[in-house]
N, CA, C and O atoms as a DFTB+ gen file, in Angstrom:
716 C
 N C O
     1  1     -84.258     131.843     -43.419
     2  2     -83.055     131.201     -43.917
     3  2     -81.850     132.065     -43.545
     4  3     -81.838     133.263     -43.824
     5  1     -80.864     131.480     -42.933
     6  2     -79.675     132.193     -42.475
     7  2     -78.628     132.253     -43.588
     8  3     -78.576     131.400     -44.474
     9  1     -77.810     133.276     -43.506
    10  2     -76.624     133.393     -44.358
    11  2     -75.472     133.633     -43.390
    12  3     -75.245     134.750     -42.925
    13  1     -74.753     132.553     -43.102
    14  2     -73.743     132.603     -42.050
    15  2     -72.443     133.260     -42.500
    16  3     -72.067     133.224     -43.672
    17  1     -71.778     133.858     -41.523
    18  2     -70.471     134.462     -41.734
    19  2     -69.682     134.462     -40.439
    20  3     -70.202     134.128     -39.375
    21  1     -68.427     134.840     -40.545
    22  2     -67.533     134.847     -39.395
    23  2     -66.749     136.151     -39.395
    24  3     -66.203     136.563     -40.419
    25  1     -66.702     136.789     -38.241
    26  2     -65.913     137.995     -38.049
    27  2     -64.766     137.639     -37.113
    28  3     -64.980     137.115     -36.020
    29  1     -63.556     137.928     -37.552
    30  2     -62.369     137.595     -36.771
    31  2     -61.670     138.881     -36.345
    32  3     -61.310     139.717     -37.173
    33  1     -61.486     139.019     -35.029
    34  2     -60.741     140.155     -34.489
    35  2     -59.346     139.653     -34.137
    36  3     -59.058     139.312     -32.990
    37  1     -58.486     139.616     -35.157
    38  2     -57.153     139.037     -34.964
    39  2     -56.288     139.875     -34.023
    40  3     -55.236     139.416     -33.580
    41  1     -56.723     141.101     -33.715
    42  2     -55.989     141.917     -32.740
    43  2     -55.999     141.262     -31.365
    44  3     -55.106     141.508     -30.554
    45  1     -57.005     140.429     -31.099
    46  2     -57.152     139.767     -29.800
    47  2     -56.485     138.392     -29.756
    48  3     -56.349     137.808     -28.682
    49  1     -56.072     137.875     -30.901
    50  2     -55.544     136.510     -30.955
    51  2     -54.163     136.429     -30.329
    52  3     -53.273     137.212     -30.659
    53  1     -53.992     135.464     -29.414
    54  2     -52.708     135.260     -28.748
    55  2     -51.921     134.095     -29.334
    56  3     -50.790     133.837     -28.923
    57  1     -52.515     133.395     -30.292
    58  2     -51.833     132.261     -30.907
    59  2     -51.853     131.011     -30.045
    60  3     -50.962     130.171     -30.159
    61  1     -52.846     130.874     -29.190
    62  2     -52.899     129.730     -28.276
    63  2     -53.314     128.432     -28.965
    64  3     -53.125     127.352     -28.406
    65  1     -53.871     128.521     -30.157
    66  2     -54.317     127.365     -30.950
    67  2     -55.537     126.651     -30.377
    68  3     -55.827     125.527     -30.786
    69  1     -56.256     127.266     -29.446
    70  2     -57.468     126.630     -28.918
    71  2     -58.471     126.376     -30.038
    72  3     -59.156     125.353     -30.030
    73  1     -58.566     127.292     -31.000
    74  2     -59.491     127.122     -32.127
    75  2     -59.107     125.912     -32.968
    76  3     -59.973     125.133     -33.366
    77  1     -57.833     125.750     -33.237
    78  2     -57.353     124.619     -34.037
    79  2     -57.569     123.299     -33.308
    80  3     -57.977     122.309     -33.915
    81  1     -57.298     123.286     -32.021
    82  2     -57.459     122.065     -31.224
    83  2     -58.941     121.705     -31.113
    84  3     -59.305     120.536     -31.241
    85  1     -59.795     122.699     -30.877
    86  2     -61.237     122.436     -30.793
    87  2     -61.761     121.882     -32.108
    88  3     -62.569     120.953     -32.119
    89  1     -61.305     122.446     -33.208
    90  2     -61.703     121.996     -34.540
    91  2     -61.264     120.543     -34.763
    92  3     -62.057     119.703     -35.187
    93  1     -60.012     120.268     -34.475
    94  2     -59.476     118.916     -34.669
    95  2     -60.179     117.898     -33.786
    96  3     -60.466     116.782     -34.220
    97  1     -60.455     118.282     -32.555
    98  2     -61.141     117.386     -31.621
    99  2     -62.572     117.135     -32.067
   100  3     -63.010     115.987     -32.142
   101  1     -63.298     118.197     -32.360
   102  2     -64.702     118.078     -32.759
   103  2     -64.846     117.222     -34.028
   104  3     -65.752     116.395     -34.131
   105  1     -63.945     117.435     -34.982
   106  2     -64.018     116.714     -36.253
   107  2     -63.250     115.398     -36.258
   108  3     -63.168     114.724     -37.285
   109  1     -62.685     115.032     -35.101
   110  2     -61.935     113.783     -34.943
   111  2     -60.862     113.627     -36.016
   112  3     -60.765     112.598     -36.685
   113  1     -60.055     114.688     -36.161
   114  2     -59.010     114.711     -37.174
   115  2     -57.732     114.072     -36.658
   116  3     -57.484     114.013     -35.454
   117  1     -56.941     113.603     -37.586
   118  2     -55.607     113.105     -37.239
   119  2     -54.784     114.284     -36.708
   120  3     -55.040     115.426     -37.088
   121  1     -53.801     114.029     -35.839
   122  2     -53.047     115.130     -35.220
   123  2     -52.411     116.106     -36.212
   124  3     -52.299     117.297     -35.921
   125  1     -52.001     115.619     -37.365
   126  2     -51.333     116.496     -38.332
   127  2     -52.297     117.231     -39.265
   128  3     -51.865     118.009     -40.115
   129  1     -53.599     116.986     -39.108
   130  2     -54.606     117.600     -39.979
   131  2     -55.381     118.654     -39.191
   132  3     -55.778     118.427     -38.048
   133  1     -55.588     119.802     -39.819
   134  2     -56.433     120.831     -39.211
   135  2     -57.177     121.570     -40.313
   136  3     -56.674     121.720     -41.427
   137  1     -58.362     122.024     -39.992
   138  2     -59.132     122.858     -40.913
   139  2     -58.950     124.326     -40.559
   140  3     -59.481     125.210     -41.231
   141  1     -58.208     124.568     -39.514
   142  2     -58.056     125.879     -38.914
   143  2     -56.579     126.103     -38.642
   144  3     -55.991     125.372     -37.845
   145  1     -55.974     127.068     -39.263
   146  2     -54.554     127.289     -38.996
   147  2     -54.307     128.747     -38.638
   148  3     -55.113     129.627     -38.943
   149  1     -53.198     128.975     -37.997
   150  2     -52.793     130.331     -37.639
   151  2     -51.545     130.684     -38.432
   152  3     -50.567     129.936     -38.438
   153  1     -51.587     131.824     -39.097
   154  2     -50.420     132.348     -39.808
   155  2     -49.817     133.446     -38.936
   156  3     -50.531     134.319     -38.442
   157  1     -48.520     133.398     -38.753
   158  2     -47.818     134.416     -37.974
   159  2     -47.101     135.332     -38.964
   160  3     -46.193     134.903     -39.678
   161  1     -47.517     136.592     -38.997
   162  2     -47.038     137.536     -40.000
   163  2     -46.273     138.667     -39.327
   164  3     -46.826     139.402     -38.508
   165  1     -45.006     138.798     -39.676
   166  2     -44.184     139.886     -39.140
   167  2     -44.291     141.100     -40.047
   168  3     -44.371     140.980     -41.269
   169  1     -44.291     142.281     -39.417
   170  2     -44.278     143.519     -40.194
   171  2     -43.434     144.554     -39.461
   172  3     -43.171     144.430     -38.265
   173  1     -43.021     145.567     -40.196
   174  2     -42.211     146.621     -39.612
   175  2     -40.733     146.317     -39.707
   176  3     -40.326     145.284     -40.240
   177  1     -39.937     147.231     -39.184
   178  2     -38.487     147.058     -39.145
   179  2     -38.008     147.317     -37.720
   180  3     -38.627     148.058     -36.955
   181  1     -36.910     146.698     -37.398
   182  2     -36.344     146.834     -36.068
   183  2     -36.078     148.301     -35.776
   184  3     -35.531     148.995     -36.633
   185  1     -36.430     148.783     -34.643
   186  2     -36.929     148.117     -33.443
   187  2     -38.468     148.081     -33.373
   188  3     -39.027     147.688     -32.349
   189  1     -39.138     148.479     -34.427
   190  2     -40.602     148.533     -34.430
   191  2     -41.183     147.369     -35.213
   192  3     -41.837     147.554     -36.240
   193  1     -40.936     146.186     -34.719
   194  2     -41.428     144.976     -35.380
   195  2     -42.723     144.542     -34.703
   196  3     -42.851     144.587     -33.480
   197  1     -43.672     144.123     -35.523
   198  2     -44.972     143.689     -35.010
   199  2     -45.266     142.283     -35.531
   200  3     -44.943     141.952     -36.672
   201  1     -45.874     141.473     -34.692
   202  2     -46.273     140.122     -35.084
   203  2     -47.797     140.056     -35.073
   204  3     -48.424     140.204     -34.025
   205  1     -48.379     139.835     -36.232
   206  2     -49.823     139.648     -36.340
   207  2     -50.112     138.166     -36.460
   208  3     -49.377     137.431     -37.120
   209  1     -51.179     137.731     -35.821
   210  2     -51.609     136.343     -35.900
   211  2     -52.905     136.315     -36.685
   212  3     -53.886     136.959     -36.311
   213  1     -52.900     135.569     -37.769
   214  2     -54.017     135.558     -38.695
   215  2     -54.649     134.166     -38.750
   216  3     -54.086     133.258     -39.362
   217  1     -55.814     133.990     -38.117
   218  2     -56.511     132.703     -38.224
   219  2     -57.061     132.526     -39.647
   220  3     -57.691     133.431     -40.194
   221  1     -56.816     131.365     -40.230
   222  2     -57.271     131.091     -41.599
   223  2     -57.951     129.729     -41.646
   224  3     -57.485     128.762     -41.043
   225  1     -59.052     129.674     -42.368
   226  2     -59.802     128.433     -42.569
   227  2     -60.577     128.575     -43.872
   228  3     -60.398     129.560     -44.588
   229  1     -61.421     127.623     -44.188
   230  2     -62.278     127.759     -45.361
   231  2     -63.082     129.038     -45.213
   232  3     -63.643     129.309     -44.151
   233  1     -63.136     129.814     -46.267
   234  2     -63.824     131.101     -46.241
   235  2     -65.302     130.992     -46.623
   236  3     -66.017     131.994     -46.600
   237  1     -65.768     129.798     -46.972
   238  2     -67.168     129.578     -47.354
   239  2     -67.616     130.650     -48.357
   240  3     -68.629     131.324     -48.171
   241  1     -66.840     130.774     -49.398
   242  2     -67.006     131.832     -50.397
   243  2     -68.354     131.763     -51.114
   244  3     -68.881     130.684     -51.386
   245  1     -68.887     132.928     -51.407
   246  2     -70.106     132.988     -52.216
   247  2     -69.828     132.565     -53.655
   248  3     -70.700     132.015     -54.327
   249  1     -68.605     132.827     -54.125
   250  2     -68.193     132.418     -55.469
   251  2     -67.000     131.470     -55.330
   252  3     -65.885     131.787     -55.744
   253  1     -67.257     130.317     -54.746
   254  2     -66.204     129.381     -54.342
   255  2     -65.572     128.655     -55.533
   256  3     -66.257     127.910     -56.233
   257  1     -64.276     128.864     -55.768
   258  2     -63.610     128.169     -56.867
   259  2     -63.553     126.655     -56.667
   260  3     -63.527     125.906     -57.644
   261  1     -63.533     126.201     -55.428
   262  2     -63.499     124.757     -55.161
   263  2     -64.782     124.072     -55.624
   264  3     -64.758     122.924     -56.069
   265  1     -65.894     124.782     -55.517
   266  2     -67.181     124.247     -55.976
   267  2     -67.173     124.146     -57.503
   268  3     -67.628     123.154     -58.072
   269  1     -66.654     125.178     -58.151
   270  2     -66.641     125.222     -59.615
   271  2     -65.823     124.093     -60.235
   272  3     -66.194     123.561     -61.281
   273  1     -64.701     123.721     -59.588
   274  2     -63.814     122.722     -60.192
   275  2     -64.139     121.282     -59.797
   276  3     -63.560     120.349     -60.353
   277  1     -65.044     121.089     -58.858
   278  2     -65.351     119.732     -58.389
   279  2     -66.271     119.022     -59.387
   280  3     -67.455     119.340     -59.493
   281  1     -65.709     118.066     -60.108
   282  2     -66.456     117.383     -61.168
   283  2     -67.493     116.400     -60.635
   284  3     -68.382     115.981     -61.377
   285  1     -67.393     116.027     -59.364
   286  2     -68.336     115.057     -58.792
   287  2     -69.349     115.700     -57.840
   288  3     -70.192     115.009     -57.268
   289  1     -69.264     117.007     -57.674
   290  2     -70.105     117.757     -56.731
   291  2     -69.918     117.288     -55.284
   292  3     -70.832     117.389     -54.466
   293  1     -68.729     116.777     -54.985
   294  2     -68.409     116.425     -53.605
   295  2     -68.321     117.695     -52.758
   296  3     -68.686     117.693     -51.582
   297  1     -67.839     118.768     -53.360
   298  2     -67.849     120.080     -52.720
   299  2     -68.976     120.857     -53.368
   300  3     -69.047     120.978     -54.591
   301  1     -69.858     121.382     -52.529
   302  2     -71.052     122.050     -53.054
   303  2     -71.495     123.145     -52.089
   304  3     -71.082     123.176     -50.930
   305  1     -72.330     124.028     -52.580
   306  2     -72.859     125.111     -51.772
   307  2     -74.267     124.747     -51.327
   308  3     -75.131     124.472     -52.159
   309  1     -74.500     124.745     -50.024
   310  2     -75.821     124.437     -49.489
   311  2     -76.769     125.586     -49.797
   312  3     -76.468     126.741     -49.494
   313  1     -77.891     125.280     -50.386
   314  2     -78.856     126.314     -50.766
   315  2     -79.448     127.027     -49.559
   316  3     -79.689     128.233     -49.613
   317  1     -79.688     126.296     -48.465
   318  2     -80.391     126.887     -47.331
   319  2     -79.584     127.917     -46.543
   320  3     -80.171     128.787     -45.899
   321  1     -78.245     127.841     -46.579
   322  2     -77.456     128.784     -45.783
   323  2     -76.175     129.258     -46.471
   324  3     -75.451     130.089     -45.925
   325  1     -75.895     128.737     -47.660
   326  2     -74.712     129.157     -48.401
   327  2     -73.399     128.591     -47.916
   328  3     -72.345     128.964     -48.432
   329  1     -73.427     127.700     -46.938
   330  2     -72.200     127.081     -46.460
   331  2     -71.634     126.191     -47.559
   332  3     -72.371     125.447     -48.206
   333  1     -70.320     126.271     -47.768
   334  2     -69.649     125.391     -48.717
   335  2     -69.405     124.073     -47.981
   336  3     -68.611     124.001     -47.044
   337  1     -70.108     123.040     -48.431
   338  2     -70.094     121.752     -47.749
   339  2     -69.277     120.727     -48.548
   340  3     -68.870     120.974     -49.683
   341  1     -69.057     119.584     -47.923
   342  2     -68.241     118.533     -48.530
   343  2     -68.863     117.177     -48.244
   344  3     -69.193     116.866     -47.099
   345  1     -69.022     116.376     -49.282
   346  2     -69.531     115.009     -49.146
   347  2     -68.402     114.050     -49.507
   348  3     -68.131     113.841     -50.690
   349  1     -67.737     113.461     -48.508
   350  2     -66.583     112.609     -48.794
   351  2     -66.913     111.377     -49.638
   352  3     -66.041     110.848     -50.327
   353  1     -68.161     110.919     -49.589
   354  2     -68.506     109.725     -50.374
   355  2     -68.507     110.001     -51.875
   356  3     -68.469     109.064     -52.672
   357  1     -68.550     111.265     -52.268
   358  2     -68.515     111.623     -53.693
   359  2     -67.117     112.019     -54.168
   360  3     -66.879     112.147     -55.369
   361  1     -66.201     112.210     -53.230
   362  2     -64.862     112.704     -53.555
   363  2     -63.991     111.594     -54.155
   364  3     -63.954     110.470     -53.653
   365  1     -63.289     111.942     -55.246
   366  2     -62.377     110.988     -55.888
   367  2     -60.935     111.190     -55.462
   368  3     -60.069     110.384     -55.799
   369  1     -60.669     112.263     -54.723
   370  2     -59.306     112.542     -54.281
   371  2     -58.439     113.180     -55.350
   372  3     -57.213     113.094     -55.278
   373  1     -59.046     113.818     -56.341
   374  2     -58.278     114.414     -57.450
   375  2     -57.518     115.672     -57.033
   376  3     -56.569     116.065     -57.711
   377  1     -57.909     116.298     -55.951
   378  2     -57.269     117.492     -55.373
   379  2     -57.451     118.756     -56.207
   380  3     -56.742     119.737     -55.983
   381  1     -58.383     118.760     -57.163
   382  2     -58.643     119.973     -57.946
   383  2     -59.109     121.109     -57.035
   384  3     -58.769     122.270     -57.262
   385  1     -59.885     120.773     -56.011
   386  2     -60.361     121.792     -55.071
   387  2     -59.206     122.417     -54.299
   388  3     -59.221     123.615     -54.018
   389  1     -58.214     121.616     -53.960
   390  2     -57.049     122.133     -53.234
   391  2     -56.287     123.131     -54.095
   392  3     -55.857     124.181     -53.616
   393  1     -56.126     122.792     -55.364
   394  2     -55.414     123.678     -56.290
   395  2     -56.203     124.962     -56.537
   396  3     -55.609     126.025     -56.725
   397  1     -57.520     124.877     -56.539
   398  2     -58.364     126.035     -56.849
   399  2     -58.501     127.012     -55.687
   400  3     -58.766     128.193     -55.914
   401  1     -58.328     126.558     -54.462
   402  2     -58.556     127.412     -53.295
   403  2     -57.390     128.385     -53.088
   404  3     -56.270     127.954     -52.815
   405  1     -57.642     129.686     -53.214
   406  2     -56.552     130.648     -53.014
   407  2     -56.140     130.804     -51.553
   408  3     -55.130     131.448     -51.268
   409  1     -56.899     130.232     -50.628
   410  2     -56.626     130.366     -49.194
   411  2     -55.912     129.139     -48.612
   412  3     -55.589     129.109     -47.425
   413  1     -55.672     128.138     -49.450
   414  2     -55.020     126.902     -48.995
   415  2     -55.770     126.326     -47.788
   416  3     -55.177     125.994     -46.762
   417  1     -57.095     126.222     -47.948
   418  2     -57.953     125.875     -46.817
   419  2     -58.432     124.422     -46.815
   420  3     -59.311     124.070     -46.029
   421  1     -57.883     123.593     -47.664
   422  2     -58.274     122.179     -47.683
   423  2     -57.159     121.367     -47.025
   424  3     -55.992     121.758     -47.048
   425  1     -57.540     120.231     -46.439
   426  2     -56.578     119.354     -45.774
   427  2     -56.838     117.917     -46.193
   428  3     -57.986     117.475     -46.235
   429  1     -55.777     117.192     -46.503
   430  2     -55.928     115.787     -46.861
   431  2     -56.110     114.948     -45.611
   432  3     -55.330     115.048     -44.664
   433  1     -57.145     114.120     -45.612
   434  2     -57.364     113.228     -44.483
   435  2     -56.631     111.910     -44.712
   436  3     -55.905     111.762     -45.695
   437  1     -56.820     110.964     -43.811
   438  2     -56.107     109.682     -43.914
   439  2     -56.490     108.897     -45.163
   440  3     -55.717     108.055     -45.618
   441  1     -57.670     109.158     -45.726
   442  2     -58.103     108.488     -46.959
   443  2     -57.660     109.270     -48.196
   444  3     -58.013     108.910     -49.318
   445  1     -56.885     110.343     -47.991
   446  2     -56.363     111.196     -49.065
   447  2     -57.469     111.992     -49.760
   448  3     -57.371     112.289     -50.951
   449  1     -58.517     112.335     -49.015
   450  2     -59.597     113.177     -49.521
   451  2     -59.385     114.587     -48.979
   452  3     -58.955     114.758     -47.838
   453  1     -59.684     115.589     -49.790
   454  2     -59.427     116.983     -49.429
   455  2     -60.604     117.566     -48.656
   456  3     -61.490     118.199     -49.230
   457  1     -60.595     117.343     -47.356
   458  2     -61.677     117.835     -46.508
   459  2     -61.453     119.293     -46.138
   460  3     -60.431     119.887     -46.482
   461  1     -62.437     119.864     -45.424
   462  2     -62.392     121.283     -45.095
   463  2     -63.292     121.603     -43.919
   464  3     -64.057     120.757     -43.455
   465  1     -63.193     122.812     -43.452
   466  2     -64.096     123.315     -42.417
   467  2     -65.528     123.227     -42.914
   468  3     -65.834     123.563     -44.059
   469  1     -66.405     122.762     -42.015
   470  2     -67.833     122.640     -42.345
   471  2     -68.671     123.594     -41.511
   472  3     -69.897     123.602     -41.621
   473  1     -68.031     124.386     -40.691
   474  2     -68.689     125.259     -39.719
   475  2     -69.573     124.442     -38.787
   476  3     -70.639     124.902     -38.378
   477  1     -69.138     123.240     -38.452
   478  2     -69.760     122.386     -37.441
   479  2     -71.287     122.344     -37.545
   480  3     -71.981     122.839     -36.657
   481  1     -71.810     121.761     -38.616
   482  2     -73.264     121.810     -38.854
   483  2     -74.108     121.212     -37.732
   484  3     -75.223     121.673     -37.489
   485  1     -73.600     120.209     -37.056
   486  2     -74.361     119.613     -35.948
   487  2     -74.540     120.614     -34.816
   488  3     -75.577     120.634     -34.153
   489  1     -73.526     121.443     -34.599
   490  2     -73.630     122.469     -33.558
   491  2     -74.592     123.582     -33.994
   492  3     -75.354     124.107     -33.182
   493  1     -74.549     123.931     -35.271
   494  2     -75.437     124.989     -35.780
   495  2     -76.899     124.600     -35.635
   496  3     -77.732     125.435     -35.282
   497  1     -77.219     123.334     -35.906
   498  2     -78.617     122.903     -35.782
   499  2     -79.089     122.948     -34.336
   500  3     -80.293     122.982     -34.081
   501  1     -78.156     122.948     -33.384
   502  2     -78.495     123.066     -31.962
   503  2     -78.463     124.524     -31.491
   504  3     -78.627     124.807     -30.305
   505  1     -78.252     125.438     -32.435
   506  2     -78.202     126.854     -32.082
   507  2     -76.899     127.288     -31.438
   508  3     -76.842     128.338     -30.797
   509  1     -75.848     126.490     -31.601
   510  2     -74.551     126.795     -30.998
   511  2     -73.598     127.355     -32.046
   512  3     -73.842     127.256     -33.248
   513  1     -72.511     127.941     -31.566
   514  2     -71.424     128.429     -32.407
   515  2     -70.559     127.239     -32.847
   516  3     -70.540     126.212     -32.168
   517  1     -69.842     127.364     -33.974
   518  2     -68.867     126.326     -34.340
   519  2     -67.821     126.168     -33.232
   520  3     -67.608     127.077     -32.430
   521  1     -67.182     125.013     -33.200
   522  2     -66.221     124.696     -32.138
   523  2     -65.116     125.748     -32.022
   524  3     -64.734     126.120     -30.913
   525  1     -64.603     126.230     -33.148
   526  2     -63.514     127.211     -33.113
   527  2     -63.952     128.514     -32.447
   528  3     -63.166     129.147     -31.741
   529  1     -65.190     128.911     -32.668
   530  2     -65.697     130.164     -32.085
   531  2     -66.019     130.016     -30.608
   532  3     -65.674     130.874     -29.796
   533  1     -66.683     128.918     -30.269
   534  2     -67.146     128.754     -28.890
   535  2     -66.013     128.504     -27.905
   536  3     -66.182     128.744     -26.710
   537  1     -64.865     128.027     -28.373
   538  2     -63.776     127.698     -27.460
   539  2     -62.807     128.854     -27.229
   540  3     -62.010     128.801     -26.292
   541  1     -62.853     129.882     -28.047
   542  2     -61.868     130.960     -27.959
   543  2     -62.087     131.820     -26.719
   544  3     -63.109     132.493     -26.589
   545  1     -61.117     131.789     -25.813
   546  2     -61.243     132.530     -24.561
   547  2     -61.144     134.043     -24.765
   548  3     -61.594     134.810     -23.913
   549  1     -60.569     134.473     -25.869
   550  2     -60.425     135.909     -26.132
   551  2     -61.505     136.452     -27.071
   552  3     -61.459     137.613     -27.478
   553  1     -62.455     135.617     -27.404
   554  2     -63.567     136.011     -28.281
   555  2     -63.072     136.631     -29.580
   556  3     -63.559     137.673     -30.018
   557  1     -62.095     135.969     -30.181
   558  2     -61.526     136.408     -31.453
   559  2     -62.524     136.202     -32.584
   560  3     -62.601     137.016     -33.504
   561  1     -63.282     135.125     -32.517
   562  2     -64.196     134.743     -33.595
   563  2     -65.645     134.981     -33.195
   564  3     -66.076     134.614     -32.102
   565  1     -66.383     135.604     -34.103
   566  2     -67.808     135.823     -33.883
   567  2     -68.552     135.303     -35.104
   568  3     -68.405     135.833     -36.205
   569  1     -69.342     134.274     -34.900
   570  2     -70.076     133.602     -35.962
   571  2     -71.540     134.000     -35.870
   572  3     -72.077     134.148     -34.772
   573  1     -72.189     134.175     -37.017
   574  2     -73.609     134.489     -36.954
   575  2     -74.250     134.688     -38.310
   576  3     -73.632     134.469     -39.352
   577  1     -75.496     135.104     -38.274
   578  2     -76.320     135.296     -39.465
   579  2     -76.118     136.712     -39.994
   580  3     -76.493     137.691     -39.348
   581  1     -75.529     136.803     -41.159
   582  2     -75.243     138.098     -41.768
   583  2     -76.505     138.824     -42.218
   584  3     -76.508     140.049     -42.344
   585  1     -77.576     138.074     -42.460
   586  2     -78.831     138.681     -42.920
   587  2     -79.717     139.176     -41.792
   588  3     -80.736     139.820     -42.041
   589  1     -79.342     138.885     -40.556
   590  2     -80.116     139.334     -39.399
   591  2     -79.474     140.606     -38.853
   592  3     -78.412     140.536     -38.234
   593  1     -80.095     141.771     -39.069
   594  2     -79.494     143.025     -38.598
   595  2     -79.363     143.103     -37.078
   596  3     -78.598     143.920     -36.564
   597  1     -80.099     142.265     -36.361
   598  2     -80.017     142.255     -34.905
   599  2     -79.012     141.237     -34.369
   600  3     -78.818     141.141     -33.158
   601  1     -78.374     140.479     -35.256
   602  2     -77.391     139.494     -34.801
   603  2     -76.145     140.208     -34.303
   604  3     -75.841     141.325     -34.720
   605  1     -75.439     139.549     -33.413
   606  2     -74.233     140.137     -32.839
   607  2     -73.187     140.424     -33.915
   608  3     -72.503     141.447     -33.863
   609  1     -73.063     139.516     -34.892
   610  2     -72.071     139.724     -35.949
   611  2     -72.416     140.947     -36.794
   612  3     -71.525     141.717     -37.152
   613  1     -73.692     141.136     -37.115
   614  2     -74.099     142.304     -37.908
   615  2     -73.833     143.604     -37.159
   616  3     -73.364     144.582     -37.741
   617  1     -74.134     143.607     -35.878
   618  2     -73.910     144.801     -35.072
   619  2     -72.414     145.134     -34.972
   620  3     -72.017     146.293     -35.091
   621  1     -71.604     144.113     -34.753
   622  2     -70.166     144.337     -34.606
   623  2     -69.535     144.772     -35.932
   624  3     -68.646     145.623     -35.954
   625  1     -70.005     144.179     -37.038
   626  2     -69.458     144.566     -38.341
   627  2     -69.785     146.021     -38.657
   628  3     -69.025     146.685     -39.361
   629  1     -70.890     146.516     -38.154
   630  2     -71.268     147.913     -38.366
   631  2     -70.387     148.862     -37.551
   632  3     -70.260     150.039     -37.889
   633  1     -69.785     148.353     -36.487
   634  2     -68.965     149.179     -35.595
   635  2     -67.524     149.327     -36.061
   636  3     -66.862     150.306     -35.718
   637  1     -67.031     148.367     -36.839
   638  2     -65.615     148.328     -37.173
   639  2     -65.373     148.367     -38.679
   640  3     -66.245     148.015     -39.475
   641  1     -64.184     148.797     -39.046
   642  2     -63.734     148.676     -40.424
   643  2     -63.200     147.253     -40.582
   644  3     -62.384     146.793     -39.783
   645  1     -63.664     146.572     -41.608
   646  2     -63.245     145.187     -41.814
   647  2     -62.565     145.024     -43.172
   648  3     -62.675     145.870     -44.059
   649  1     -61.871     143.922     -43.293
   650  2     -61.215     143.572     -44.545
   651  2     -61.373     142.078     -44.760
   652  3     -61.726     141.347     -43.834
   653  1     -61.118     141.630     -45.958
   654  2     -61.151     140.204     -46.276
   655  2     -59.828     139.821     -46.910
   656  3     -59.134     140.661     -47.483
   657  1     -59.487     138.553     -46.803
   658  2     -58.251     138.075     -47.416
   659  2     -58.421     137.961     -48.925
   660  3     -59.462     137.521     -49.412
   661  1     -57.416     138.349     -49.639
   662  2     -57.338     138.206     -51.098
   663  2     -58.592     138.675     -51.844
   664  3     -59.178     137.903     -52.603
   665  1     -59.005     139.915     -51.640
   666  2     -60.196     140.388     -52.360
   667  2     -60.020     140.322     -53.874
   668  3     -60.993     140.203     -54.618
   669  1     -58.763     140.401     -54.321
   670  2     -58.489     140.338     -55.759
   671  2     -58.821     138.982     -56.372
   672  3     -58.923     138.868     -57.594
   673  1     -58.991     137.947     -55.538
   674  2     -59.349     136.614     -56.044
   675  2     -60.813     136.560     -56.494
   676  3     -61.195     135.665     -57.248
   677  1     -61.627     137.505     -56.039
   678  2     -63.016     137.578     -56.464
   679  2     -63.904     136.451     -55.962
   680  3     -64.927     136.148     -56.577
   681  1     -63.527     135.828     -54.854
   682  2     -64.281     134.676     -54.341
   683  2     -65.451     135.068     -53.429
   684  3     -66.315     134.240     -53.141
   685  1     -65.479     136.304     -52.982
   686  2     -66.499     136.793     -52.051
   687  2     -66.572     135.939     -50.787
   688  3     -67.596     135.317     -50.503
   689  1     -65.476     135.917     -50.033
   690  2     -65.454     135.104     -48.810
   691  2     -66.453     135.593     -47.771
   692  3     -66.851     136.758     -47.778
   693  1     -66.853     134.700     -46.886
   694  2     -67.791     135.048     -45.815
   695  2     -67.086     135.200     -44.475
   696  3     -67.707     135.102     -43.417
   697  1     -65.801     135.438     -44.534
   698  2     -65.037     135.714     -43.322
   699  2     -64.430     137.101     -43.464
   700  3     -63.803     137.426     -44.473
   701  1     -64.630     137.914     -42.428
   702  2     -64.108     139.270     -42.386
   703  2     -63.155     139.378     -41.209
   704  3     -63.293     138.667     -40.214
   705  1     -62.190     140.275     -41.335
   706  2     -61.213     140.546     -40.286
   707  2     -61.337     142.003     -39.885
   708  3     -61.414     142.884     -40.742
   709  1     -61.355     142.261     -38.586
   710  2     -61.352     143.638     -38.093
   711  2     -59.966     144.202     -38.311
   712  3     -58.967     143.569     -37.969
   713  1     -59.905     145.396     -38.882
   714  2     -58.605     146.039     -39.153
   715  2     -58.000     146.578     -37.879
   716  3     -56.910     147.151     -37.906
């Protein structure tokens, strides 16, 4: 049984949006909807200003607040791999999950349901990377099994110092960023 995670090396990100476009295309999203966004963060003072690009999506948290607040279990944690999944047929559109997510990782679709990144389950069953990872020409995203010490993600995480977004939220996200 796999326990999936994502390692993001935002130092390599050029802001090309290939990940967002691949996600939108694969999931057949409306042009204004994305499960994958890039935040552009300025730091420093003139003349030493730096622009960091931070890819953000559903963090597939181990302690997901969106799962806790969903009264219909439309958002749930898959037992076999821990992915936070979404069943639109159970969703009432109450948006409680959107309010609960500290990462602002839900997007309203045309039916006004709060959908999210699913880590492309059809691709995973074929042994492939999610669309956002496989399309990145700079190899910013590395997806894999966190429980497999021989997986590429486990090896890379052992090599670098990593951080997670909003650790104070206590959600235990499954996405790490290389510092």
